[in-house]
N, C-alpha and C positions, 0 to 999 in steps of 0.2 A: 751732391752727396746726400741723397735722401735716406739711404739705408744707414743703420748704425755702424759705427766703427769703434775700435778701442780709443779711449780718450787721449792716449799719448800720441796717436796719429792725427788728432784734430787740434792739438795745442798749436797756436800760431807762431810762437817763438821757437827758436832752436837752442839746444843745450850748448852749442858751440859758441854762442855769442853772449858775453857777459852783459847782463841787464839788471836794473833795479826793478823788481816786480812787487806790486802791492796787492795782496789778496784780502778782500773784505767780505765778511759773511755775517751770519747771525745764529741765534740758537736754533731757529727753525731749519736753516740750511748751513750746516757745519761744512766748512771748506777744507777739512783735513785731508779728504780723499784726493784733492787736487795736488797738494804737496806730496803725498805718498806716491801718486802717479808720476809726477815730474821727477822726484828723487830716484825712482826706479828707472826712469828713462835715462837719467844722467849716468847711473851706475851700470847700466846695461850695455854701454858702448863697447863693442868687441875690440879687444886689443888696445884700448885707450888707457890713458893715465888720469882719467877724471876722478875726482874725489868730492865728497860732500860732508860738510860740517853742520850738524843739525842741533839747534838749541831750542828747547821748548819751555814756555812759561806756564803751561797748564799742568795740573796735578796728575801727571802720568810718569811712569818710569821709562828709561831708555829701552828696556826689553819689550815693553808694550808697543812702542813705536816700531821697533824692528820687527815684531811679530806681525803687525798690520801690513808692513811692506812685504814681508815674506809671503803673506797670503795672496798677494797679487803677482807673485812670481819674481821677486827681487832676490837674486842669488847672493848679492852682497849683504843683504839683511840676514840671510841664513848663516853666512860666515860670521857675521857680527855676533849672532846669538851663540854660536859654538865657541867663539873666542871669549865671550863674556864670562865663561866659567873658569877661565885660566888667565891669571895676571901676567904670565910669561909669554903669551901669544903676541906676535907682532900685530901692530895696528893695520887694519885694512883701509880700503878707500872710504868707508863709511864710519863716521864718528858721531855719536849721539850723546848730548849732555842734557840731563833733566835739571833745570835750574832750581826747581822746587825741592828735589832730592838733595842737591848740594846745600840749599838754604836750610833745610831741616837738619842736616848734619852739623852745620855751623851753629845753629841754635842750640842743639843738644850739647855741643862742646863748650860753647862760650856762655850760654844763657841768653834769655831774651833781652836783658838790659844791655848786654855787650854787643848785640848785633846792629851793625850800621849798614843800611841798604846801599848807601853811596859807595862805601868801601867794597861791598860785595860786588856791585856792578863794575867797579873799576877793575877788580880782580878778573871778572869774566871778560872784560874788554881786553885785558892783557893776554889772556889765553887765546882769544880770537885773533888778536894782532900777531901773535907768534905763529899761528896756523896760516894766516894770510901771507905773512912774510916768507914762510917756508915754501908755500905753494907757488908763490910768485917767482921764486928762484929755482925751484925743482922742475917745473913743467911748463910747457907752452900751451897745453890744453886748458879749456875753461873749467874751473872748479867753482863750486857753489856753496854759499853760506845760507842756511835756512833759519830764520827767526820766527818760531811758531807761537802764535797766541800771545802777543804782547799786551793785549787788553787784560787777560787774566794775570799776567805778571804785574801790571800796574795796580790791579785791585789787591793782590796779595801783599805787595810792598807798600800800598797805600800812599803812593807818590807818583802821580801822573807826569809831573814835570820832569822828575828824575828819569823815568823810563823814556820819555820823549827825547831827552838829551842823549840817552844811551843809544837809541835808534838813530838819531841824527849823526852821532859819532860813527856808527857802523856804515851809514851811507857815505860819509866822507872817507872812511878807511878803504872801502872796496872801490870807490871811484878813482882813487889814486893807483889802483892795481889794474892792469890791462886784461887780466885773465880770471878775475873773480866776479861772479854774479851773486846777487842778493835777492832772496825772497822773504818778504815780511807778511805775516798774516795777523789780522786783528778783527775785532767785532765792530760792525757799524749797525748795531741793533736799533739805535734811535732813528737813523736815516731810513732804514728799511721799514720801520713803523710809520714814518711820515709818508713813505712811498705807498704803503697800503691805504692810508687814510686819503691820499689824493685820488684813489680810485673809488672811494665810497661816496655815494650821493647823500649829502646831508639831509635832504628832504625824506629819504627813505630809511635813514638810520634810526632804528628803534632800540638800540642796545642801551643798557644802563637803566637807571631809574630817575624819576623827576622829583619825588618828594625827598625831604631831608637834605636838600641842597645837591641832589644827584646830578641834575643838569648843569649847574654851575661848576661843580667839581669836574665834570667831564670836559667842559669848555676850557677850564683853567689848565687841565692836564694837557690838552692839545696845544694851548698857547705856550706852555712850558717847554714842550718838545720842540717847538719852532724857534724859541729864543735861546735855549740852552745849547751851548756849543761843545760837543764832545772833543776831547783832546786828540782823538784819532784823525779828525779833519785837518789838523795842522801838519800831518805828515805829507810832504809834497815833493820829496826828492826822488820821484820814481819815473821810470820810463813807460811802464805798462801797469794798468789798473785792471784787476779781475774782480767783478762783482758776482758773488754767488747768491742768487735770489730765487725765491719760490716761483712757481708758475702761477699766473693770475687765475687760471682755471682749477688750481689745486693739483694734488698728486694724481698720477695715473699709472697704469701698468707699464707704459712705454717710457715715461719720463718722470723723474722725481724733482727736478729743478732746472734752473737755467744758469749758464755761465755767459757773462758779457765781458769780452776782452776789449779794452780800449787803450789806444796809444795816448799817452800824455802829449799834448801839442808841443810842450817844451822839452820832451825827452828824446832819446835816441831811436825810438821805434823798436819793432820786434824783428826786423829783417834787414838784409843788406843786399845790394845788387850783384855782389861778386859771385862767380860761378862756384866758388869753393863751398859755399853754404846753401846754394839754391836747392840741392837735392834733399836736404834734411828738413826743409819746410815747404814741401810741395803742396800741402793742403792749406797753407796760410795765404791770406789776401796780400796783395802787393802793398808795400809800404807807401804811405802818403802823409800829408801834414796831420791828418786825423783819421785813424781807422777805427772801426768798430766791428767786432766779429762775435756773432751770437750763436750759441749751440745749446741744445737741451742735453741733459745727462741722465743716465739711469744707473743706479748703484746695483751691482750684482755681486754674487759670492766671490767670483774669481777676478773681479776688476770692475772698471767703470766703462760704460758704453756712451758714445756721443752721437748726436744727430745734428749736423750743421744746418742752421736755419738761413742765415743771411749775413752779408757783410755790407757795411755802409762806409762811404768815404765823404768827408767834408773838409772844406778849406776854410770854414768859418772859425 
């Protein structure tokens, strides 16, 4: 597959299999487009009863998220936008909750001194649990829960431990359900910075200054990056990890970045051998103890294009 194809045709997992998926990105390579693409793929199932519950921790509204999905051809997002103007309209397969909007509303109602982040997240968890319970009893098709930008949520609440416990509770909740998949996106800015530094030849590095302690400050900053452990590294209850990273050669007209799909050796993988699901993941590599699937992506006005580069298999 040397020619570019729509990204939803290159994603190695299938919407029919509930999996825990961890998407890591950075400021330079925002991975929101991957979530938009996959959500549109889930909701585009003809004649299916798939549904998607989207929660976002970044400062955007639900309409902004729906608009972004509508631009890439998601009909369910267009329906959501029409229904958003009427409180009497029945709920569709797509539900979007902006946690920052809800948090702002509670702050205005109760005041800053009365706002408790733990109580707030417990209320959100109860809403999610109600949705998961209803979907587990109503349908046999796989439904998906999307938790977008938990790094921003932790920064706004100023409590990384609390947000980690919240995410860990979501993993436990969906794992008990046979037909619910979970996608979590967070920032791994520090690890991507270390990755860039690993490719820099120290002997040829002339950035920064020497005087006024510039060189010492630079070395100390690098050491701090290596020793400081971001809380996002402790999230480990996933089946699939997707790294959204920049190209080592920089941006080009054909590609804006790279997606690295990796199966967690302790997870359930991204495919299964039954014939029932084999047709919906034709472009995916066969499952193994450790798969890696690499593609370049190009962001375009009407969607995202992908160029598959390689797949690797390891039993190490």
